[in-house]
C-alpha positions in Angstrom: -29.2 -12.5 12.1 -29.5 -8.7 11.5 -27.1 -7.5 8.8 -25.7 -4.8 11.0 -25.0 -7.3 13.8 -23.5 -9.7 11.3 -21.1 -7.0 10.0 -20.1 -6.1 13.6 -19.3 -9.8 14.4 -17.2 -10.1 11.2 -15.4 -6.9 12.1 -14.6 -8.1 15.6 -13.3 -11.4 14.3 -11.0 -9.6 11.9 -9.7 -7.3 14.7 -9.1 -10.3 17.1 -7.1 -12.1 14.3 -5.1 -8.9 13.6 -4.3 -8.3 17.3 -3.1 -11.9 17.7 -0.9 -11.5 14.6 0.6 -8.3 16.0 1.2 -9.8 19.5 2.4 -13.3 18.6 3.9 -13.0 15.1 6.2 -9.9 15.3 8.5 -11.5 12.7 5.8 -11.2 10.0 6.3 -7.4 9.7 7.2 -6.4 6.2 8.2 -2.8 6.8 8.3 -0.1 9.4 4.7 1.0 8.5 3.0 -2.4 9.1 1.7 -1.4 12.6 0.4 1.9 11.3 -1.3 0.2 8.4 -2.9 -2.4 10.7 -4.1 0.4 13.1 -5.8 2.2 10.1 -7.3 -1.1 8.8 -8.7 -1.9 12.3 -10.0 1.7 12.7 -11.9 1.5 9.3 -13.4 -1.9 10.3 -14.7 -0.5 13.6 -15.9 2.7 11.9 -18.0 1.1 9.2 -20.0 -0.7 11.9 -21.1 2.6 13.5 -24.6 3.9 13.0 -25.2 6.2 9.9 -21.8 5.3 8.4 -22.2 4.1 4.9 -19.6 2.4 2.7 -19.4 2.6 -1.0 -18.3 -0.1 -3.4 -14.9 1.6 -3.6 -14.4 1.3 0.2 -15.1 5.0 0.9 -16.9 5.4 4.2 -19.0 8.5 4.8 -21.6 10.0 7.2 -23.9 12.7 6.0 -24.3 15.1 8.9 -26.7 17.5 7.2 -28.1 17.9 3.7 -30.7 20.7 4.2 -31.5 21.2 0.5 -32.4 17.5 -0.1 -36.1 18.3 0.5 -36.0 20.7 -2.5 -34.2 18.0 -4.6 -31.5 20.6 -5.4 -28.5 19.6 -7.5 -25.4 18.0 -6.1 -21.9 18.7 -7.3 -20.6 16.6 -10.1 -17.1 15.0 -10.2 -15.9 17.8 -12.4 -17.5 20.6 -10.4 -15.6 23.2 -8.3 -16.8 23.2 -4.7 -16.3 26.0 -2.3 -16.0 24.3 1.1 -14.7 24.5 4.7 -12.9 21.4 5.8 -10.6 19.9 8.4 -8.4 16.9 7.5 -7.1 14.7 10.3 -5.6 11.3 10.8 -7.0 8.5 13.0 -4.8 9.5 15.9 -6.4 13.0 15.9 -3.5 14.8 14.2 -4.9 17.8 12.2 -3.2 17.9 8.8 -5.0 20.9 7.4 -7.9 23.2 8.0 -9.3 25.5 5.3 -12.2 28.0 5.1 -14.1 29.0 2.0 -11.6 27.0 -0.2 -12.5 26.5 -3.9 -11.5 23.0 -5.0 -11.8 21.6 -8.5 -13.0 18.0 -7.7 -11.5 16.4 -10.8 -8.0 17.3 -9.5 -8.5 15.9 -6.0 -7.9 12.4 -4.5 -10.5 9.9 -5.5 -12.1 9.6 -2.0 -12.6 13.3 -1.6 -14.1 13.6 -5.1 -16.4 10.7 -4.5 -17.6 12.0 -1.1 -18.2 15.6 -2.1 -20.8 14.7 -4.7 -23.0 13.2 -2.0 -24.3 16.4 -0.4 -25.7 19.7 -1.7 -24.9 23.3 -0.9 -24.9 23.9 2.9 -24.5 20.2 3.4 -22.1 18.7 5.9 -20.4 15.3 5.5 -17.6 13.3 7.2 -15.4 11.2 4.9 -13.3 8.3 6.1 -11.0 7.7 3.2 -8.9 4.5 3.1 -5.4 4.8 1.9 -6.1 3.4 -1.6 -8.5 6.3 -2.2 -6.1 8.9 -0.7 -2.6 10.1 -1.3 -0.2 7.9 -3.2 3.2 7.3 -1.7 6.4 6.0 -3.2 6.5 2.3 -2.4 10.2 1.9 -3.3 11.3 3.8 -0.2 8.0 3.9 1.9 7.8 7.6 2.1 4.4 9.1 2.9 2.7 12.1 1.4 4.2 15.3 2.6 7.8 14.6 1.7 7.2 15.9 -1.9 5.4 19.2 -1.5 2.6 18.7 1.0 2.6 21.0 4.0 2.3 18.3 6.6 3.5 14.8 6.5 0.9 12.1 6.0 2.3 8.6 6.7 1.9 5.7 4.2 -1.4 3.7 4.6 -3.1 6.6 6.4 -6.9 6.8 6.6 -7.9 10.4 5.9 -10.8 11.9 7.9 -12.4 14.9 6.4 -15.1 17.0 8.0 -16.5 19.0 5.1 -19.1 21.8 4.8 -20.1 22.6 1.2 -20.6 26.3 0.9 -21.4 26.3 -2.8 -20.4 24.8 -6.1 -20.2 25.6 -9.8 
């Protein structure tokens, strides 16, 4: 069986089991964010089966939209580079959390998924990152608060998959 088809079948099995659990086992919910977490997990499972979406060993999913300087074998940013980029951050439900233009970002100070993804394309490259919660913003598990309650502009619920659309303008 083709590996892509096998992955899609496995993803569908997982989704069916999850939907059965939500429907018939409502007493198994651990906290108020269980449904949101499950929605994000299902979204990631479906997303990784899409064409051109790649998954790293850490669980980061990404899709390179354009990498025009790849032919020249130009350098890519390093994990300690500063990238100047345009980006949009949204959640799986389409909520836009943040949009920035020409934003310098020191990669070593960012969330792990953003840092890992930005080093995959060169200047003038475009990439979409699908960052699972464990590579995104931490939240305080003692009270279940999401990012945004402690200084972020917009609230990001716990267990959120972060979807970044990034254009690398330059790096140094």
